[in-house]
C-alpha positions in Angstrom: 0.0 0.0 0.0 1.4 3.4 -1.0 0.3 6.6 0.6 0.2 9.5 -1.9 1.5 13.0 -1.0 2.4 11.6 2.4 4.3 14.6 3.7 1.3 16.9 3.4 -0.6 15.0 6.1 1.6 15.9 9.1 0.5 18.5 11.7 3.1 21.1 12.6 3.9 21.7 16.3 6.0 24.9 15.5 5.1 28.2 13.9 6.5 28.0 10.4 6.0 30.8 7.8 6.7 30.9 4.1 6.6 33.4 1.3 3.6 33.4 -0.9 4.0 30.9 -3.7 4.5 32.3 -7.2 1.2 32.6 -9.0 -0.8 32.8 -5.8 0.4 36.2 -4.4 -2.3 38.3 -2.8 -2.3 41.5 -4.9 -3.6 43.5 -1.9 -1.0 42.2 0.5 2.0 41.1 -1.6 4.5 41.6 1.3 2.7 39.3 3.7 3.8 35.7 4.4 1.8 32.4 4.8 1.6 30.5 8.1 1.7 26.8 7.7 -0.8 24.6 9.6 0.3 21.4 7.8 3.8 20.1 6.8 4.9 20.4 3.2 7.8 18.9 1.3 11.1 20.5 2.0 10.7 21.1 5.7 13.3 19.5 8.1 10.5 18.2 10.4 8.3 16.9 7.6 9.2 13.2 8.1 8.8 13.3 11.8 5.4 15.1 11.7 4.0 12.5 9.3 5.3 9.7 11.4 3.7 11.2 14.6 0.4 11.7 12.7 0.4 8.2 11.5 1.3 6.8 14.9 -1.6 8.7 16.5 -4.1 7.6 13.9 -3.1 3.9 13.7 -3.3 3.5 17.4 -6.9 4.5 17.3 -7.6 1.4 15.3 -6.2 -0.8 18.0 -2.6 -1.3 16.7 0.3 -1.5 19.2 3.8 -0.3 18.3 6.6 -2.8 18.6 9.1 -1.5 21.2 12.1 -3.0 19.4 11.0 -2.0 15.9 9.0 1.2 15.9 7.9 0.8 12.3 6.1 -2.5 13.1 2.6 -2.5 14.6 0.5 -5.5 15.8 -3.3 -5.8 16.4 -4.9 -8.8 18.1 -8.7 -9.4 17.7 -9.5 -12.7 19.4 -7.4 -15.3 17.7 -6.7 -13.1 14.7 -3.4 -11.3 14.5 -2.5 -8.6 12.1 0.9 -7.0 11.5 1.4 -3.6 9.9 4.9 -2.5 8.6 5.5 1.1 7.8 8.5 2.7 6.1 7.9 6.4 5.2 4.9 6.1 2.9 5.0 2.3 2.1 2.7 0.1 4.2 2.5 -3.7 4.3 -0.3 -5.6 6.0 0.1 -9.2 7.0 -2.8 -11.2 8.5 -5.1 -14.2 8.2 -8.5 -12.7 8.1 -10.1 -11.5 4.8 -12.7 -9.1 6.3 -10.1 -7.3 8.3 -7.6 -7.1 5.5 -10.3 -6.5 2.9 -8.7 -7.0 -0.6 -5.3 -8.0 0.7 -4.3 -11.2 -1.1 -3.5 -14.3 1.0 -3.8 -18.1 0.6 -3.3 -20.3 3.6 -2.9 -23.4 1.4 0.5 -22.3 0.2 3.1 -23.4 2.7 6.3 -22.3 0.8 7.2 -18.8 -0.1 9.9 -17.6 -2.4 11.4 -14.1 -2.8 13.2 -13.0 -5.9 14.5 -9.7 -7.4 14.9 -10.8 -11.0 13.3 -7.6 -12.4 15.5 -5.3 -10.3 18.6 -7.3 -11.3 17.7 -6.8 -15.0 17.5 -3.1 -14.5 20.9 -3.0 -12.7 22.5 -5.0 -15.5 21.0 -2.7 -18.1 22.2 0.4 -16.3 25.8 -0.8 -16.3 25.7 -2.3 -19.8 26.1 -5.8 -18.5 22.9 -7.3 -19.9 24.7 -9.2 -22.6 27.8 -10.1 -20.6 29.0 -13.6 -19.9 27.4 -15.4 -17.0 29.5 -15.8 -13.9 29.7 -18.9 -11.8 30.9 -17.3 -8.5 30.4 -13.8 -7.0 34.2 -13.8 -6.3 36.6 -16.3 -7.8 38.5 -18.5 -5.4 42.0 -17.2 -4.6 41.3 -13.6 -5.7 42.5 -10.9 -3.2 42.0 -7.2 -3.3 44.0 -4.4 -1.7 44.6 -0.7 -1.8 47.9 -1.3 -3.8 45.7 -2.2 -6.8 44.5 1.4 -7.1 45.1 3.4 -10.3 48.8 3.4 -11.1 48.7 6.0 -13.8 46.8 9.1 -14.9 45.2 7.3 -17.8 43.9 4.5 -15.6 42.5 7.0 -13.1 40.7 8.8 -15.9 39.2 5.5 -17.1 38.0 4.6 -13.6 36.5 8.1 -13.3 34.2 7.2 -16.2 33.0 4.1 -14.4 30.2 4.4 -11.8 32.0 2.3 -9.3 30.2 3.6 -6.2 26.8 3.6 -8.0 27.3 -0.1 -8.9 28.2 -1.0 -5.3 25.0 0.8 -4.1 22.8 -1.0 -6.6 24.2 -4.4 -5.5 23.8 -3.5 -1.8 20.1 -3.1 -2.2 19.8 -6.6 -3.8 22.1 -8.1 -1.2 20.1 -6.7 1.8 16.8 -7.9 0.4 17.2 -11.4 -1.1 20.9 -12.2 -1.9 23.0 -13.1 1.0 25.3 -15.1 -1.3 27.0 -12.0 -2.6 27.5 -10.3 0.7 31.2 -11.3 1.1 32.1 -10.2 -2.4 30.3 -7.0 -1.9 31.9 -6.4 1.5 35.4 -6.8 -0.1 34.7 -4.5 -3.1 32.9 -1.8 -1.2 36.1 -0.9 0.7 37.8 0.7 -2.3 35.1 3.2 -3.4 37.4 6.2 -2.7 40.1 5.1 -5.1 39.1 2.0 -7.2 41.4 0.4 -9.7 40.9 -1.9 -12.6 41.1 -5.0 -10.5 38.4 -3.7 -8.2 36.2 -2.8 -11.1 36.7 -6.3 -12.6 35.6 -7.8 -9.2 32.4 -5.7 -9.2 31.6 -6.8 -12.8 32.1 -10.4 -11.7 29.4 -9.9 -9.1 27.1 -8.5 -11.8 27.9 -11.5 -14.1 27.0 -13.8 -11.2 23.8 -12.1 -10.6 22.9 -12.4 -14.3 23.3 -16.1 -14.1 21.4 -16.4 -10.8 18.8 -13.7 -11.2 16.0 -16.3 -11.0 17.2 -17.6 -7.6 14.6 -17.5 -4.8 15.1 -17.0 -1.1 12.9 -19.9 0.2 10.8 -19.9 3.4 8.7 -22.8 4.8 9.0 -26.5 4.9 9.6 -27.0 8.6 6.8 -28.1 10.8 8.1 -26.1 13.8 8.9 -22.4 13.8 12.3 -22.0 15.4 15.2 -19.5 15.1 18.7 -20.9 14.4 21.9 -18.9 14.0 25.2 -19.6 12.4 28.5 -17.7 12.9 31.8 -18.0 11.2 35.0 -16.0 10.5 37.9 -16.0 8.1 41.3 -15.2 9.5 43.0 -12.0 8.4 41.5 -11.8 4.9 42.1 -8.1 4.5 45.4 -7.5 2.8 45.7 -3.9 4.0 45.2 -4.1 7.7 45.1 -7.9 8.3 41.7 -7.9 9.9 39.4 -10.8 9.8 36.0 -11.2 8.2 33.0 -12.0 10.4 29.7 -13.5 9.2 26.4 -14.6 10.8 23.2 -16.0 9.4 19.8 -16.5 11.2 17.1 -18.8 9.8 13.4 -19.1 10.6 11.3 -21.9 9.3 14.1 -22.9 6.8 14.6 -19.4 5.4 17.3 -16.8 6.0 15.9 -13.7 7.7 19.0 -11.9 8.9 22.6 -11.9 7.7 25.8 -9.9 7.9 29.3 -10.1 6.4 31.8 -7.4 7.4 35.3 -6.8 8.4 36.0 -6.9 12.1 37.0 -3.7 13.7 40.0 -5.1 15.5 42.9 -7.3 14.6 42.7 -10.9 15.7 45.9 -12.9 16.2 44.3 -16.4 16.1 41.4 -18.1 14.4 39.9 -18.8 17.8 39.8 -15.0 18.6 38.3 -14.2 15.2 35.6 -16.9 15.6 34.9 -15.7 19.2 34.4 -12.1 18.0 32.1 -13.3 15.2 30.1 -15.4 17.7 29.8 -12.4 20.0 28.4 -10.2 17.3 26.0 -13.0 16.3 24.8 -13.3 19.9 23.9 -9.6 20.1 21.9 -10.0 16.9 20.2 -13.1 18.5 19.2 -11.0 21.5 17.5 -8.4 19.3 15.7 -11.1 17.2 14.5 -12.8 20.4 13.1 -9.6 21.8 11.5 -8.7 18.5 9.8 -12.0 18.0 8.7 -12.3 21.6 6.7 -9.1 21.3 5.2 -10.4 18.0 3.8 -13.4 19.9 3.7 -15.8 17.0 6.6 -18.2 17.8 6.1 -20.2 21.0 9.6 -21.7 20.7 11.2 -18.3 21.1 10.9 -18.7 24.9 13.8 -21.2 24.6 17.4 -20.1 24.0 18.3 -19.5 20.4 20.7 -22.1 19.1 23.8 -20.4 17.7 26.1 -22.8 15.8 29.9 -22.3 15.6 32.5 -24.5 14.0 35.4 -23.5 16.2 35.9 -25.5 19.4 38.1 -22.9 21.0 35.6 -20.1 20.6 32.8 -22.3 22.0 34.9 -23.2 25.0 35.7 -19.5 25.6 32.0 -18.6 25.5 30.9 -21.4 27.7 33.7 -21.6 30.2 35.2 -18.2 30.9 38.9 -18.6 31.7 42.1 -16.5 31.5 44.5 -17.9 28.9 47.8 -16.5 27.6 46.4 -16.4 24.0 43.0 -14.8 24.9 43.5 -12.5 27.8 44.1 -9.5 25.6 40.6 -9.8 23.9 38.6 -6.6 24.4 36.1 -6.8 27.2 33.1 -5.9 25.1 33.4 -9.2 23.1 32.9 -11.1 26.4 29.2 -10.0 26.4 28.4 -13.4 24.8 29.2 -15.1 28.1 26.5 -13.1 29.9 24.1 -13.7 27.0 24.6 -17.4 27.3 24.4 -17.4 31.1 21.0 -15.6 31.2 19.6 -18.1 28.7 19.1 -16.0 25.6 21.5 -18.0 23.4 22.8 -21.6 23.4 26.0 -22.0 21.5 26.5 -25.3 19.8 29.1 -27.1 17.6 28.5 -27.6 13.9 30.8 -29.1 11.3 32.4 -26.6 8.9 30.8 -28.3 5.9 27.3 -27.8 7.5 27.9 -24.2 8.5 25.8 -22.1 6.1 27.7 -19.0 7.1 31.0 -20.5 5.7 30.6 -19.4 2.1 29.9 -15.9 3.2 33.2 -15.3 4.9 35.5 -16.1 2.0 35.6 -17.0 -1.6 35.0 -20.7 -2.1 35.4 -23.1 -5.0 32.3 -23.5 -7.1 31.3 -26.9 -5.8 31.3 -25.8 -2.2 29.6 -22.5 -3.1 26.9 -24.2 -5.0 26.5 -26.8 -2.3 25.4 -24.1 0.1 23.3 -22.0 -2.2 21.6 -24.3 -4.6 21.7 -28.0 -3.6 20.4 -29.8 -0.5 23.1 -28.6 1.8 23.7 -30.8 4.8 22.8 -28.2 7.3 21.1 -28.8 10.6 17.9 -27.4 9.3 18.3 -29.0 5.9 17.7 -25.7 4.1 19.9 -24.2 1.3 20.2 -20.5 1.1 18.9 -20.0 -2.4 17.2 -22.2 -5.0 16.4 -21.5 -8.6 12.8 -21.9 -9.7 13.6 -24.7 -12.1 15.4 -26.6 -9.4 12.4 -26.3 -7.1 10.1 -27.6 -9.8 12.3 -30.4 -10.9 13.2 -31.5 -7.4 9.7 -31.9 -6.2 8.5 -33.3 -9.5 11.0 -36.2 -8.9 10.2 -36.9 -5.3 6.5 -36.1 -5.0 3.2 -36.2 -7.1 4.1 -33.0 -9.0 2.5 -32.5 -12.4 4.8 -31.9 -15.3 2.6 -29.1 -16.5 3.0 -27.3 -13.2 6.7 -27.8 -13.2 7.1 -26.5 -16.7 4.9 -23.5 -15.9 6.9 -22.6 -12.9 10.3 -22.9 -14.7 9.0 -21.0 -17.7 7.6 -18.2 -15.7 10.8 -17.9 -13.8 12.9 -17.7 -17.0 10.5 -14.9 -18.2 11.3 -12.8 -15.2 8.2 -13.7 -13.1 7.8 -12.5 -9.5 7.8 -14.6 -6.3 6.5 -18.1 -6.6 4.2 -19.9 -4.2 4.5 -23.6 -4.0 1.5 -25.4 -2.6 2.5 -27.7 0.2 0.6 -29.8 2.7 2.5 -32.9 3.7 3.5 -33.5 0.1 3.8 -31.2 -2.8 1.1 -31.4 -5.4 1.2 -28.3 -7.5 3.2 -25.1 -8.1 1.8 -21.9 -9.3 3.4 -18.5 -10.0 2.1 -15.7 -7.8 0.0 -12.9 -9.2 2.2 -11.0 -11.6 3.8 -8.0 -10.0 4.5 -4.8 -11.8 7.2 -2.4 -10.9 4.8 0.0 -9.2 2.9 -2.7 -7.2 5.7 -5.1 -6.2 6.4 -4.6 -2.5 9.9 -6.1 -3.1 10.8 -3.1 -5.3 9.9 -0.3 -3.0 12.8 2.0 -2.7 13.7 1.2 0.9 16.0 -1.3 2.5 14.2 -1.4 5.9 10.9 -2.2 4.4 12.2 -5.2 2.6 14.3 -6.3 5.6 11.3 -6.4 7.9 9.1 -7.9 5.3 11.6 -10.7 4.9 11.4 -11.4 8.7 7.7 -11.3 9.0 7.2 -13.4 5.9 9.1 -16.2 7.6 7.3 -15.7 10.8 3.9 -16.3 9.2 4.4 -19.1 6.7 0.8 -20.3 6.7 -0.5 -17.2 4.9 0.9 -14.5 2.8 -0.5 -11.1 1.9 0.7 -8.7 -0.8 0.1 -5.0 -0.8 -2.6 -3.3 -2.8 
């Protein structure tokens, strides 16, 4: 749902005056000014005044603001729960009652949900003249390293790089990564560090990401498939991957109902002198994210299992031992005190840290560049993770896989694959205990697709709540 001329609805709390607009000057009093009673575009307080007005009005309808996410509202009417997500002028309603949601689309029979940004990727490729490029197999090739020393070495090279929209390309990919593509987060984290002075090697790395997105633009972020709603987290780190300051890369991933809802891949802000220290820092950052997720979901009141500690999986025995059994050791006594917060989080029962094999850690491909087989094993195939959920699946793979293992009609499989190749929107795969049919969702246009609203927060929260409520799905008007 999109609110038109949104900033004209706020009430001003201050006295604000403006000159008479051109074409509407009072000929009898041309020197007088106008006093504003409502906000208009261009005022510093416009956004806040609209948000306060919306908050006052929506609460009159029985909605309660979430304390941990102020743009999320919840309304409970008997056994009916409705969620409202607001970002500026974009509104998403999620619920399970038609009369209350009026014409909001939902279908309880669909138990799987897929999110894709194929249309957006096509626009990005066209913008940077990559629509006819070769298709890449990896977001970053195994063994490739970037550094500041690869910056422009001559005036001619610098002039060529000035003609490339390096920062713009990074920003375009960031939006895609934050919404539906965790598989490119490591490559994006590496390339985004050189926006101030990029060289040819850096630009080639960015184009490789775009080539990879061209090949995988039909991939879907899949939710659903598990009988029990539960939050699981994975943390990982790669040791001293940055060639300039020798800092490590941290990564964490959180899944709900088989789908990824929160992820991060970034350079650590302190140098680690061992893999155990790097993994311990990554686990500490993941534990803080788990605390926020637990508070947020607890207030939503839709996942009973959130009362139990969130399982956080780590593949380093030393980091697990440091988190569970605090002790002073010659190799770890220098670790900054703020990273020891994970011990308190575990002690009070918010998080339970567990061991996971490296090959089953779905955060592993997002801390370093992997060989193609390992990368595809985490993102496309049936990865052997504890929740048995790959990060991403192409539509054709979804159709073929379930056609081979369940009563899945060939016509439905072909329709799903064909629609995906034609740039269709998210797909809903009908699921009870066994798959029987697959249908593409109602076609989405650029203006009506909630996935393409020009905000990151809106898509981020939508991704979370989509996973929280797998038994029904509603799309905006």
